[in-house]
N, C-alpha and C positions, 0 to 999 in steps of 0.2 A: 440450512436456511435457503429458501427458494431464490434469494438474490445471487447465490453462488452458482455460476454457470459451470458446465463441465470443463470448459477451457480454464476458467479461473481455479477450479478445484485441482486440476492437473498441475497448474503452475504452482499453487501453494504446496501441494504434495512434494514437488521437486525441490522445494526450498530447504535450506539447511541453516545452521548457525552462521550468523554474519551476513546472510543474503538480505537484500533490501527489496521492498516493494514500495512503489510510489503511487499514491492516490492523488490524482490531479484533475483539474477542471478541463473543460474543452478548449481553453486558450493555451494550454501547455503544448509545446511542439513535440509530443510524444513519438510521433512517427520518426522524427530525426534522432531522438535520444534513447528510445527504449530498445533493449535487446529482445524483449518479448513484450508485446502489447496486447492487453485484454481490454476491450471496450465494454463499458456498462452504461451506454447512453441513456439519459433520462433518469438515472438513479442518483439520489443524494449521497454526499460524502459520508455523513454519519451513519445511515443505515448500511452502507457498504462496509464501512469500518467495523461496525458491530457484527456483521455477517462474517467477515474475515476473522475477527477475534473469537468467534464461536468455534472455529476449527484450528486456529493457529495462535498459540499463546505468544505474548511479547517475549522476545529473546532477552533473558537476563544475563547472558554471557558477555554482552557488550555494554559499555558505559552509556552510550546515547542510543537506546533502542528505538525511541520515538523522537522525531524532530519534524519541524515544519519550516517552510520557507516564509520569510517575512521581508517586507520592503526594507532594503538597506543591509540585510544580513542574509547569509546563505542558509544558516541553520539556527534554530532556536530550540533549546532543550526543554522537554516536558518530563515531568516525573510520571512514571507509569502508575 
């Protein structure tokens, strides 16, 4: 997928079971919280997620493989 930059592909390739990736908007303080930060300015969340899932399957070795932040809760479980 052309949305996957070389930096993002290298990051995804280095990931293993149990590793996490956060897709966040521009208001998230990623510079403070990220161990590794890959910016994809101007791209929408859903196309980026689709691009990532085209090369990295959802990890089925962990019970909460996909979650999202919600107001008033830290994590909200999604069924893959």
